[in-house]
N, C-alpha and C positions, 0 to 999 in steps of 0.2 A: 244354392242349388245348382247354379250354372257349373260350378266346379264339380259337383257330384255327377253331372251328366256328361262331362267332357274329359275328366281326368281319371283314368283307371277306375271306372265306376264298378265293374264286377269285383275286382280285387278289394276295393274299399267296402262295399256292401257285405261281401262274404266275411271279411275280417271283422267288421263291426259286429255282426250278429253272432259270429262264432265266439268273439271275445265276450259279448254280453251273456251268452249261454254259459260259457266257461266260468264267468264270474259267479253266476248263480250256483253252479256246481261246486265251486270252491267254498262258497258260503255254507252250503249244505254239509260239506265234509267237516268243517270246523264245528258246526252245530252238533253233528253226530259224535264228534270226539268227546264231547262233554267236558272239555278242558278249557273252555273259554271261546269267545267268538270275537269277530272284528269289532272295533269300538262302536260304530254305528249300530251294529247288530245287537249289542247289549241293550240299546234303547228299543230296537225292533222286538227283541225277545221279551223284554219287560212289558211292552205294550200288548204283545200277542197274548201273554199270560193273563193280563188284566182284562182284556177285551174279549178273549175267546176266539179271536180271528186267527187264521193261518199266518205263519211267519211271512210267507210270500205276499199275502194281501196287505199286511201291515207295512212291509217294505215298499210296496207300490204306493200306498196312501201317504206315507211319510215323504216319499220322493216327490209326489205331486204337491204336497204342502210346501216342501222346501222350494220347489220350482216357483210357487207363487211369491216366495220371498225375493225372487229375482226381479220382480217388477219395480219395487222402489230402488233396487240396486242398479237398474237399467242394464242388466245382463241379457244377452240374446241367446235363446236356446237354438240348437240345431237338430238335425235328424237323430244324431246320436244321443242327444239329451232326452228327447221324448222316448226314444226306443229304450233307453236305460231304465226309465221309470217302469215300463211294462215288461220287458223281456226278462230282466233279472229276477223279478218276483215270480214270474211263471216258471222259470227254470228251477228256482229254489224249491218251490212247492212240489214240482214234478220229481225232483231227486229225493226230497225228504219222504215222499210217498213210497219209494221203493228201497231206500237205503236204511237198513236196520242199524241200531246203535250197538257197536261192538262191546263185548264183555271184558276183553283182556286189555290191560294197560298198554302193551306194545302196539296193538292195533290202533288204540286211541292216539298214541303218540305219532304213529305213521299217518293217520288222517290229518293231524295238525300240520306235519311237514308237507304232505301232498297238497293240502288246502292252501297253505301260504304260497307254495311254489306256483300252483295253478292260478291263484289270484294275481300274482305278479305278472304272469304271462297274459292273463285276461285284461288286466289294467293297461299294460303296454299296447295290447292289440287294439282296444277300442279307442284309446287316446291317440294312437299312431295314425288313425285314418283321418283325423282332423275334421270330424263331423259334429263337433260340439262336445263339451265336457259333461260329466254326469251332474245331476242336480246338486249334490253335496259339494263337489269340487267347484262348481260355479258359484255356490254360496260363499265358499272360502275366497275365491279370487275376487268376487264382487266386494266383499268386506275389506279385503286387502287394499283394493283400489280406492274405496270410499274413505277408509280410515287412515290410510297411509302407514299402517303397521306392517311388520314383517310377515311373510308367509308362515314362518315357523311359529310366531306368536299366535296368529289368528287360527291356524290349523290346530295347534295344541289346545287353545282355549275352547274351540268348538268341540273337540273330541273329549276333553276332560268333562265338559258339561253334559254331553250326551251319554257318556259312560256313567257318570254319577247319577243322572236321572234314571237311566236304564237299570242300574244296579238297585236303586231304591224301589223300582217297580218289579224286581224279581229276575232281571236279566242275568246271564251267566258271565261273571268277570273272573277270568282265570289266567293261568300261565300262558295259554295260547294268545290271549288278548295282548299281553305285554310283548310276547315274541313277535307277533304280527306288527305291532307298532314300531319295534326296533328294526325289523328286517325289510318291511315292504318298500320303504323308500330306496335303499341301496339296490334292491333287486330290480325294481322298475327302472331305476337309473341305468342299469346295465342293459336291460332288455329293450327299452324304448327306441334307441337308435336302430336296432335290428328289425323292429316291427313298424317303424314309421314309413309312411308313404311320402315320397318326395313330391312336393308341389312347386310349380314354377313361381318364382318371385315376381312381384309386380315390377314392371320396368321403372327405373329411376327417372324422375322428372328432369327435364332439361331446362335450365334457367336461361 
């Protein structure tokens, strides 16, 4: 919190919440495309259809439950972590309430491209302010640290599991899901250095 109050606080707070809102917008665009959603959203969508809850509410509830899994992993949430749970779900439901599902295939494809691009920007924006990872990212890094397995293996295992369960519950698994999985990593890799806020390094100890 000390860093938050003393190191470019306005820039970091604005970028954090703009990124989280944009993340919710990007999720809504993929949902409305009807061509598939992000891996975790396959689970969210399946649960939404089974429970009768809005997609945003399910996203928030799942995020909160995942955050509880941080306790045995000894991960520490930050302002960005808690904000992630709430803001993304609210933004998602707000956009879904006003954005109709397009009827033409070209518009659906355009929503997929725009949704993935905006999601990459949003991800780099909220990660780049260094105020805590999202609940799902923290779960991954915690499992990597505790298990000693590679990031690739842990992330792939988690996402395969949530996609499989979500699909069985009625979530939409489609070409957009595969395209997102293949492109989001390289896109965030390119954007993150441009949206990261430089923080001073701790001084080296003198022996």
